[in-house]
NUTI-209675 format. One record per residue: y, x, z of N, C-alpha, C in turn. Coordinates in steps of 0.001 Angstrom, whole numbers. Layout:
N
Y,X,Z,Y,X,Z,Y,X,Z
...
END
This chain:
320
-56655,24019,47749,-57695,22986,47779,-57876,22416,46375
-59144,22258,46010,-59477,21670,44716,-59936,20244,44920
-59317,19315,44207,-59636,17902,44365,-59935,17278,43013
-60889,16383,42987,-61160,15653,41746,-60367,14345,41696
-59707,13980,42803,-58915,12762,42849,-57485,12989,42362
-56967,14144,42661,-55586,14465,42277,-55559,15793,41555
-55130,15747,40281,-55057,16959,39464,-53579,17343,39337
-53126,18197,40268,-51713,18575,40293,-51257,19263,39007
-52137,20100,38459,-51786,20815,37226,-51578,19840,36068
-52454,18832,35989,-52325,17847,34907,-51065,17017,35077
-50747,16658,36347,-49527,15880,36598,-48294,16660,36176
-48245,17955,36509,-47102,18797,36134,-47005,18933,34620
-48166,19144,33967,-48167,19290,32505,-47744,17992,31829
-48213,16843,32385,-47847,15551,31811,-46351,15282,31968
-45796,15644,33132,-44360,15464,33356,-43548,16284,32357
-43970,17516,32143,-43278,18372,31172,-43383,17795,29772
-44571,17266,29421,-44778,16694,28093,-43905,15461,27880
-43754,14636,28931,-42873,13467,28828,-41429,13892,28557
-40986,14924,29273,-39618,15422,29098,-39403,15937,27682
-40402,16680,27189,-40310,17208,25819,-40273,16062,24813
-41105,15029,25007,-41159,13885,24092,-39825,13134,24079
-39212,13011,25272,-37903,12344,25347,-36853,13129,24581
-36852,14467,24762,-35897,15307,24034,-36129,15217,22532
-37410,15154,22147,-37725,15042,20724,-37242,13708,20156
-37407,12660,20921,-36950,11339,20481,-35438,11336,20267
-34696,11943,21215,-33244,12020,21080,-32852,12844,19860
-33525,13971,19687,-33196,14850,18560,-33534,14194,17227
-34682,13529,17156,-35058,12838,15919,-34082,11709,15607
-33575,11029,16645,-32583,9975,16430,-31295,10556,15851
-30894,11736,16358,-29688,12379,15823,-29887,12810,14383
-31097,13318,14084,-31388,13763,12716,-31398,12566,11769
-31989,11455,12201,-32116,10287,11316,-30792,9553,11137
-29969,9475,12194,-28694,8750,12098,-27530,9641,11690
-27648,10924,11968,-26538,11836,11695,-25493,11858,12785
-25735,11082,13859,-24764,10996,14946,-25308,11624,16222
-24428,12358,16909,-24745,12855,18243,-24528,11756,19263
-23525,10888,18980,-23252,9726,19821,-23346,8499,18922
-24495,7834,18948,-24695,6682,18076,-24504,5358,18796
-24571,5350,20112,-24291,4133,20866,-23686,4508,22219
-23295,3483,22966,-22553,3712,24207,-23368,4482,25239
-24683,4366,25196,-25514,5040,26195,-25504,6554,26008
-25164,7024,24811,-25121,8469,24564,-23887,9098,25221
-22744,8452,25049,-21497,8920,25666,-20498,7772,25549
-20334,7017,26614,-19542,5785,26572,-18104,6035,26124
-17494,7119,26622,-16088,7391,26309,-15907,7703,24824
-16735,8630,24315,-16623,9015,22911,-16988,7862,21988
-18016,7088,22375,-18424,5945,21549,-17289,4928,21463
-16607,4677,22587,-15500,3718,22609,-14356,4177,21715
-14003,5465,21814,-12914,6000,20983,-13282,5909,19506
-14510,6319,19182,-14939,6316,17785,-14957,4901,17216
-15432,3937,18003,-15489,2546,17535,-14090,2013,17266
-13156,2301,18158,-11775,1841,17980,-11142,2466,16748
-11359,3771,16566,-10742,4452,15429,-11375,4033,14101
-12665,3720,14112,-13290,3204,12887,-12659,1857,12519
-12413,1033,13530,-11760,-263,13288,-10358,-60,12722
-9623,908,13280,-8281,1202,12777,-8327,1702,11333
-9358,2486,11019,-9473,2992,9656,-9727,1870,8658
-10473,850,9075,-10674,-312,8206,-9346,-1023,7974
-8544,-1121,9033,-7220,-1741,8891,-6343,-913,7950
-6421,412,8060,-5642,1285,7180,-6095,1158,5730
-7392,934,5538,-7897,730,4186,-7285,-528,3574
-7147,-1569,4388,-6502,-2799,3919,-5025,-2559,3636
-4377,-1743,4488,-2973,-1385,4254,-2829,-666,2921
-3784,202,2624,-3740,936,1360,-3831,-27,168
-4689,-1031,293,-4778,-2048,-764,-3459,-2800,-904
-2849,-3143,242,-1577,-3860,215,-474,-3010,-411
-500,-1706,-137,492,-808,-735,308,-726,-2252
-949,-769,-2694,-1205,-783,-4135,-621,-2027,-4785
-776,-3165,-4109,-203,-4413,-4623,1323,-4345,-4622
1892,-3802,-3547,3354,-3671,-3464,3882,-2751,-4558
3152,-1664,-4810,3562,-731,-5856,3556,-1402,-7224
2534,-2226,-7454,2453,-2932,-8734,3626,-3888,-8909
3998,-4570,-7835,5122,-5514,-7908,6444,-4798,-8178
6682,-3697,-7443,7943,-2970,-7644,7977,-2306,-9014
6824,-1813,-9483,6761,-1223,-10825,7116,-2254,-11890
6555,-3457,-11729,6815,-4521,-12702,8288,-4888,-12717
8850,-5068,-11530,10269,-5433,-11446,11149,-4320,-12000
10828,-3073,-11674,11646,-1955,-12148,11564,-1832,-13667
10358,-2003,-14216,10194,-1922,-15669,11031,-2987,-16363
10993,-4224,-15853,11792,-5295,-16440,13280,-5050,-16297
13680,-4586,-15113,15098,-4343,-14869,15610,-3196,-15734
14803,-2175,-15898,15197,-1032,-16722,15351,-1445,-18182
14413,-2305,-18649,14523,-2799,-20024,15761,-3666,-20192
16072,-4466,-19169,17254,-5324,-19233,18538,-4493,-19256
18529,-3389,-18514,19698,-2503,-18516,19950,-1966,-19922
18878,-1600,-20616,19028,-1103,-21998,19627,-2173,-22905
19177,-3422,-22735,19694,-4507,-23578,21157,-4783,-23266
21510,-4819,-21981,22912,-5063,-21606,23799,-3911,-22099
23286,-2700,-22052,24046,-1561,-22600,24292,-1755,-24090
23286,-2315,-24789,23448,-2593,-26218,24493,-3677,-26436
24499,-4686,-25564,25516,-5748,-25660,26909,-5169,-25443
27021,-4278,-24481,28309,-3627,-24225,28778,-2861,-25453
27843,-2164,-26104,28192,-1402,-27309,28640,-2341,-28442
27974,-3493,-28554,28359,-4453,-29604,29762,-4993,-29353
30078,-5243,-28081,31421,-5739,-27752,32492,-4694,-28060
32169,-3450,-27789,33119,-2379,-28113,33308,-2296,-29621
32196,-2471,-30367,32290,-2447,-31832,33148,-3597,-32343
33047,-4757,-31660,33834,-5920,-32087,35321,-5714,-31849
35649,-4752,-31019,37073,-4449,-30720,37763,-3807,-31916
36957,-3265,-32823,37514,-2605,-34010,38142,-3655,-34932
39396,-3458,-35365,40050,-4431,-36252,39280,-4596,-37564
39225,-5819,-38041,38583,-6098,-39322,37090,-6337,-39244
36484,-6191,-38082,35047,-6402,-37950,34748,-7894,-37928
33643,-8279,-38582,33232,-9683,-38589,32607,-10018,-37226
33374,-10672,-36394,32914,-10958,-35025,31780,-11970,-35001
31727,-12870,-35963,30657,-13882,-35960,29285,-13250,-36194
29258,-12223,-37032,27973,-11535,-37264,27534,-10785,-35998
28484,-10183,-35322,28152,-9496,-34065,27673,-10504,-33021
28289,-11712,-33054,27872,-12739,-32098,26413,-13152,-32334
25977,-13150,-33593,24573,-13468,-33891,23649,-12440,-33248
24072,-11194,-33294,23286,-10151,-32637,23287,-10337,-31119
24460,-10698,-30583,24552,-10921,-29137,23623,-12049,-28692
23529,-13099,-29503,22659,-14231,-29159,21209,-13789,-29026
20752,-12983,-29963,19367,-12500,-29911,19151,-11558,-28725
20156,-10749,-28418,20045,-9848,-27266,19987,-10641,-25965
20743,-11737,-25891,20695,-12601,-24702,19317,-13250,-24562
18774,-13714,-25695,17432,-14303,-25663,16404,-13283,-25174
16598,-12033,-25596,15697,-10972,-25150,15814,-10748,-23647
17020,-10851,-23123,17216,-10697,-21680,16469,-11777,-20904
16538,-13010,-21387,15817,-14103,-20724,14315,-13862,-20812
13855,-13412,-21973,12430,-13141,-22158,11938,-12040,-21230
12717,-10977,-21101,12355,-9870,-20205,12288,-10353,-18759
13310,-11102,-18361,13373,-11583,-16975,12199,-12491,-16660
11860,-13381,-17574,10791,-14347,-17329,9415,-13680,-17346
9290,-12590,-18100,7984,-11931,-18248,7681,-10950,-17124
8691,-10522,-16394,8496,-9484,-15366,7884,-10074,-14097
6672,-10603,-14239,5994,-11266,-13127,4667,-10577,-12844
4337,-10438,-11556,3047,-9869,-11163,2493,-10684,-10002
1268,-11150,-10153,593,-11928,-9112,1421,-13128,-8673
2092,-13756,-9666,2866,-14956,-9369,4239,-14713,-8793
4624,-13449,-8628,5952,-13136,-8078,6841,-12543,-9170
8034,-13091,-9284,9007,-12588,-10243,10317,-12331,-9513
10709,-11075,-9485,11918,-10689,-8756,13158,-10673,-9649
12980,-10999,-10947,14106,-10988,-11876,14481,-12379,-12354
13597,-13347,-12141,13798,-14685,-12696,13473,-15718,-11633
14304,-16746,-11538,14047,-17821,-10576,14275,-19168,-11248
13275,-20050,-11101,13389,-21359,-11740,13120,-22510,-10764
13198,-22222,-9460,13025,-23311,-8495,14254,-23434,-7593
14212,-24439,-6733,15388,-24748,-5920,15676,-23692,-4866
14669,-22912,-4490,14856,-21876,-3472,15229,-20561,-4142
16342,-20021,-3762,16786,-18759,-4363,15893,-17610,-3919
15799,-16587,-4764,15045,-15389,-4404,15660,-14746,-3161
14798,-14354,-2222,15282,-13762,-968,14549,-12444,-715
14648,-11951,501,13986,-10698,873,12478,-10908,954
11730,-10031,298,10266,-10090,342,9769,-8979,1261
8652,-9253,1928,8047,-8280,2831,6738,-7778,2246
6491,-6474,2415,5267,-5849,1930,4649,-5044,3076
3350,-5204,3288,2669,-4464,4350,2727,-2971,4034
3221,-2191,5005,3406,-763,4762,2609,143,5671
2212,-336,6870,1502,548,7795,809,-266,8877
-132,391,9557,-787,-166,10732,-586,846,11855
4,403,12972,395,1325,14033,-291,966,15349
-723,2004,16073,-1259,1826,17418,-442,2697,18367
192,2065,19369,1044,2792,20303,215,3413,21412
895,4160,22291,208,4858,23380,-468,3894,24348
76,2673,24484,-543,1696,25384,-1541,793,24663
-1962,1234,23449,-2973,533,22645,-2477,-784,22055
-1155,-986,22045,-597,-2147,21361,-548,-1857,19866
-1031,-2804,19065,-1055,-2594,17615,27,-3444,16950
506,-2957,15813,1519,-3686,15047,1388,-3315,13576
1925,-4170,12729,1898,-3942,11285,3315,-3617,10823
3478,-2473,10156,4787,-2087,9630,5070,-2782,8313
6321,-3139,8088,6715,-3911,6915,7757,-3149,6094
7595,-3169,4767,8612,-2681,3844,9305,-3892,3234
10623,-3830,3068,11373,-4986,2581,12176,-4640,1329
12347,-5674,480,13255,-5543,-667,13936,-6888,-884
15257,-6853,-1035,16042,-8071,-1225,16064,-8416,-2717
15239,-9392,-3112,15127,-9740,-4534,16351,-10489,-5053
17224,-10933,-4139,18448,-11593,-4614,19352,-10599,-5344
19164,-9311,-5050,19983,-8290,-5716,19451,-7932,-7093
18216,-8342,-7395,17628,-8003,-8690,17449,-9216,-9589
17757,-10420,-9100,17602,-11631,-9908,18618,-11624,-11049
18113,-11647,-12266,18993,-11623,-13434,19327,-13028,-13917
18315,-13900,-13904,18490,-15258,-14432,18019,-16261,-13390
18862,-17225,-13060,18499,-18308,-12143,18783,-19628,-12845
17715,-20391,-13099,17884,-21649,-13835,18246,-22814,-12919
18272,-22583,-11626,18680,-23641,-10695,20159,-23516,-10346
20537,-22348,-9834,21940,-22096,-9502,22361,-20810,-10209
23165,-20965,-11240,23555,-19824,-12073,24203,-18711,-11255
24859,-19067,-10156,25575,-18076,-9349,24636,-17046,-8730
23344,-17378,-8616,22385,-16463,-7988,21834,-15416,-8946
22186,-15486,-10223,21707,-14517,-11209,22796,-13536,-11602
22422,-12280,-11756,23404,-11272,-12150,23959,-11529,-13542
23137,-12121,-14414,23555,-12370,-15791,24032,-13795,-16010
23596,-14724,-15158,24006,-16126,-15308,25200,-16480,-14431
25483,-15648,-13434,26577,-15933,-12518,27922,-15462,-13042
28972,-15962,-12424,30331,-15602,-12826,30697,-14202,-12358
31407,-13488,-13217,31964,-12180,-12875,33457,-12226,-13174
34266,-12001,-12160,35725,-12042,-12323,36249,-10624,-12507
37043,-10450,-13567,37598,-9128,-13877,39105,-9247,-14083
39748,-8109,-14039,41196,-8049,-14279,41442,-7532,-15691
42250,-8262,-16452,42522,-7871,-17846,44042,-7813,-18061
44469,-6991,-19035,45907,-6910,-19330,46442,-8241,-19857
47662,-8548,-19476,48316,-9776,-19964,49805,-9492,-20111
50223,-9204,-21381,51615,-8831,-21613,51905,-7502,-20936
52919,-7534,-20065,53271,-6310,-19338,52541,-6208,-18005
51771,-7250,-17661,51060,-7249,-16380,49567,-7435,-16560
48950,-7990,-15560,47509,-8246,-15618,47219,-9661,-15132
46044,-10129,-15494,45570,-11432,-15030,44068,-11349,-14810
43530,-12335,-14159,42088,-12334,-13922,41393,-13294,-14880
40151,-12960,-15215,39346,-13806,-16096,37912,-13794,-15572
37212,-14894,-15779,35847,-15021,-15274,34892,-15245,-16440
33824,-14455,-16463,32842,-14528,-17550,31421,-14553,-16981
30496,-15066,-17787,29061,-14904,-17517,28389,-14562,-18839
27235,-13946,-18776,26612,-13443,-19999,25593,-14413,-20590
24714,-14964,-19743,23601,-15777,-20244,23743,-17207,-19756
23640,-18149,-20688,23597,-19560,-20335,22135,-19994,-20347
21548,-20096,-19140,20128,-20441,-19035,19924,-21925,-18774
20958,-22729,-18968,20846,-24156,-18709,20624,-24465,-17245
21242,-23687,-16379,21053,-23848,-14938,21529,-25216,-14474
20845,-25749,-13454,21227,-27047,-12889,22667,-27005,-12394
22992,-25936,-11670,24377,-25694,-11263,24927,-24590,-12152
25723,-24972,-13116,26168,-24026,-14139,27310,-23148,-13629
27497,-22040,-14326,28615,-21143,-14016,29918,-21801,-14462
31007,-21420,-13833,32295,-22037,-14139,33131,-21208,-15099
32691,-19968,-15335,33475,-19088,-16189,33219,-19315,-17666
33638,-18345,-18460,33486,-18407,-19912,32297,-17551,-20336
31456,-18118,-21207,30302,-17350,-21688,30786,-16217,-22589
30142,-15077,-22432,30474,-13928,-23288,29886,-14188,-24666
30740,-14598,-25578,30350,-14905,-26960,31563,-14655,-27853
31310,-14385,-29117,32392,-14034,-30036,32576,-15108,-31100
33801,-15212,-31512,34140,-16072,-32647,35272,-15393,-33407
35639,-15977,-34511,36703,-15364,-35310,38028,-15337,-34562
38184,-16239,-33597,39460,-16333,-32868,39477,-15510,-31579
38394,-14794,-31280,38347,-13986,-30056,39395,-12879,-30129
40245,-12786,-29107,41340,-11811,-29118,40895,-10480,-28520
41737,-9492,-28718,41458,-8167,-28150,41455,-8229,-26632
42341,-9028,-26054,42383,-9172,-24599,41089,-9818,-24084
40597,-10814,-24841,39322,-11438,-24466,38197,-10405,-24479
38170,-9606,-25518,37133,-8576,-25633,37216,-7577,-24494
38421,-7196,-24118,38576,-6261,-22996,37991,-6862,-21716
38244,-8154,-21519,37698,-8811,-20340,36174,-8889,-20382
35625,-9200,-21558,34173,-9287,-21709,33519,-7929,-21474
34120,-6893,-22015,33569,-5546,-21829,33577,-5165,-20349
34679,-5495,-19669,34765,-5193,-18237,33709,-5973,-17455
33496,-7241,-17822,32511,-8077,-17128,31102,-7537,-17336
30776,-7176,-18565,29451,-6627,-18858,29256,-5295,-18125
30298,-4494,-18068,30202,-3223,-17352,29950,-3452,-15859
30590,-4476,-15294,30365,-4812,-13887,28916,-5257,-13672
28391,-6049,-14604,26981,-6456,-14516,26056,-5255,-14584
26381,-4333,-15466,25565,-3118,-15592,25547,-2326,-14292
26702,-2258,-13654,26779,-1531,-12378,25877,-2177,-11334
25929,-3513,-11251,25078,-4219,-10272,23603,-4038,-10595
23257,-4091,-11869,21863,-3922,-12274,21381,-2503,-11991
22260,-1534,-12239,21893,-140,-11984,21683,113,-10498
22551,-464,-9685,22397,-331,-8221,21071,-930,-7762
20743,-2107,-8275,19488,-2760,-7902,18285,-1947,-8357
18357,-1401,-9570,17262,-581,-10083,17087,685,-9253
18200,1236,-8783,18120,2432,-7945,17404,2129,-6629
17734,974,-6029,17065,575,-4786,15586,311,-5036
15276,-337,-6146,13877,-594,-6508,13106,707,-6683
13738,1657,-7376,13086,2950,-7578,12838,3674,-6267
13833,3622,-5367,13672,4261,-4059,12569,3580,-3255
12514,2231,-3344,11463,1488,-2637,10090,1859,-3178
9984,1976,-4488,8707,2339,-5103,8275,3740,-4698
9239,4656,-4631,8926,6021,-4189,8442,6019,-2740
9097,5223,-1902,8684,5098,-494,7252,4569,-407
6932,3581,-1236,5582,3008,-1226,4548,4061,-1626
4848,4839,-2656,3921,5880,-3100,3720,6939,-2016
4816,7332,-1367,4715,8310,-284,3882,7764,873
4106,6485,1210,3343,5859,2296,1871,5745,1934
1593,5446,670,210,5333,208,-500,6672,353
167,7751,-50,-422,9088,91,-623,9450,1562
351,9078,2396,238,9364,3825,-930,8613,4445
-1080,7334,4095,-2182,6533,4645,-3532,7127,4233
-3626,7583,2982,-4878,8196,2525,-5186,9457,3330
-4158,10300,3539,-4356,11516,4337,-4690,11167,5785
-4024,10142,6321,-4257,9737,7710,-5692,9258,7896
-6204,8493,6939,-7589,8012,7025,-8572,9190,7026
-8286,10196,6206,-9153,11385,6171,-9130,12112,7516
-7931,12248,8086,-7806,12947,9366,-8535,12188,10472
-8409,10865,10470,-9102,10051,11474,-10608,10191,11319
-11082,10184,10078,-12520,10374,9832,-12995,11716,10392
-12188,12763,10175,-12556,14079,10700,-12579,14071,12227
-11579,13407,12816,-11524,13332,14278,-12721,12602,14851
-13125,11500,14224,-14307,10769,14674,-15542,11638,14547
-15608,12379,13450,-16761,13254,13218,-16906,14315,14294
-15766,14860,14716,-15827,15888,15765,-16353,15311,17078
-16118,14016,17304,-16552,13392,18549,-18026,12997,18521
-18475,12437,17417,-19795,11788,17444,-20810,12326,16437
-20379,13120,15460,-21340,13600,14462,-22257,14666,15044
-23500,14664,14580,-24471,15677,15006,-24355,16910,14130
-24546,18077,14742,-24614,19337,13996,-26043,19472,13467
-26242,19223,12191,-27594,19163,11643,-28301,20517,11696
-27553,21611,11601,-28178,22932,11733,-28761,23103,13135
-27948,22719,14120,-28392,22835,15503,-29560,21901,15797
-29467,20658,15301,-30510,19675,15590,-31833,20036,14925
-31777,20567,13707,-33023,20947,13033,-33704,22107,13754
-32890,23059,14243,-33450,24185,15003,-34061,23695,16314
-33339,22774,16979,-33828,22225,18241,-35120,21439,18031
-35180,20671,16924,-36378,19876,16652,-37592,20765,16432
-37393,21862,15714,-38512,22790,15474,-38995,23384,16790
-38052,23756,17684,-38433,24328,18984,-39163,23296,19838
-38705,22051,19803,-39342,21000,20602,-40748,20681,20092
-40920,20749,18781,-42257,20533,18225,-43231,21597,18723
-42746,22843,18796,-43576,23929,19319,-43875,23711,20797
-42826,23318,21563,-43026,23049,22993,-44008,21901,23196
-43936,20903,22343,-44845,19760,22480,-46299,20186,22269
-46511,21026,21271,-47869,21509,21014,-48391,22306,22209
-47501,23140,22768,-47909,23916,23943,-48156,23011,25144
-47337,21967,25296,-47506,21024,26400,-48829,20288,26303
-49179,19889,25086,-50464,19207,24883,-51627,20136,25237
-51473,21404,24838,-52519,22379,25134,-52621,22629,26642
-51456,22705,27332,-51457,22909,28778,-52100,21730,29497
-51822,20514,29011,-52426,19327,29609,-53934,19311,29399
-54338,19766,28218,-55776,19827,27936,-56473,20815,28860
-55816,21962,29127,-56392,22972,30021,-56470,22435,31445
-55376,21739,31895,-55355,21185,33243,-56450,20139,33427
-56696,19336,32422,-57735,18308,32517,-59137,18932,32524
-59281,20074,31857,-60607,20708,31802,-60967,21388,33116
-59931,21626,33979,-60217,22265,35271,-61123,21397,36136
-60971,20091,36032,-61822,19190,36820,-63272,19265,36374
-63475,19479,35121,-64836,19580,34601,-65528,20836,35126
-64743,21883,35407,-65345,23130,35904,-65959,22953,37282
-65527,21944,38040,-66087,21705,39371,-67580,21338,39287
-67963,20711,38185,-69356,20328,37995,-70317,21501,38111
-69839,22672,37717,-70735,23859,37772,-71099,24245,39202
-70287,23803,40163,-70584,24107,41558,-71797,23312,42067
-72128,22198,41385,-73228,21356,41830,-74504,21541,41017
-74557,22548,40216,-75752,22800,39426,-76707,23700,40182
END
């Protein structure tokens, strides 16, 4: 039956054209945004995962910045501590030289004074972003510092921040409040020969004018300094060197850990980006091919609709 009220062919062609236009709109959106899943309506599950992981990647980016700051702090402390070790080694060598009979001990003491001043200068200068792990001049002693090291998401979606720690009390060289808290200002008790036996003696290297002063004897030379005194001073300085070396080793290991974590976080961010891409990114080769095919289908659909609409006009010839 032919009807001028209802054009079934045109309705079918129009329905097909609407479907093609919708597909074209979706494809053009993918081409323009670069995403196959750009919002929740495209794929709620994938969109939710991608949104969460993008948020985690931003947190990891902040962790990376924090690791850079932590690396700078440990580098600064290690550089200062390493320089101080060289100076203390020089002091040890001067004390050994003073052990030689006939040496002018007062001249060596002048050198020791300048080396001590250099130690204070190194300790005070080893500061980064207001933090100094080698020098303390307030009532609160240096303690364990925390550095952001990671951002973690568990299987139940609980998040936490990982922390790297370093005990700065082990690296404090000079403490102007309580001398006992500094490796160089605090007392070091050693065993020295005394006649046929031994005795103990207590020394400190740097007098920083601490509020609570050390109780031992400052390592300094005079014309009356005995060989036994020198042996005790050398032993005390060697003990300080051991403590400083141990602290520097821990600092170096901490710095290496930070660098490794920084590299891992960078790789992890790349992997997460790739994972998100696999979920939501559009394949531009596929989308461009699909868009070209849909454009052709649209042209054919328009032509089919035009033909269907012209069928009604052909009825007019029956009434001529």
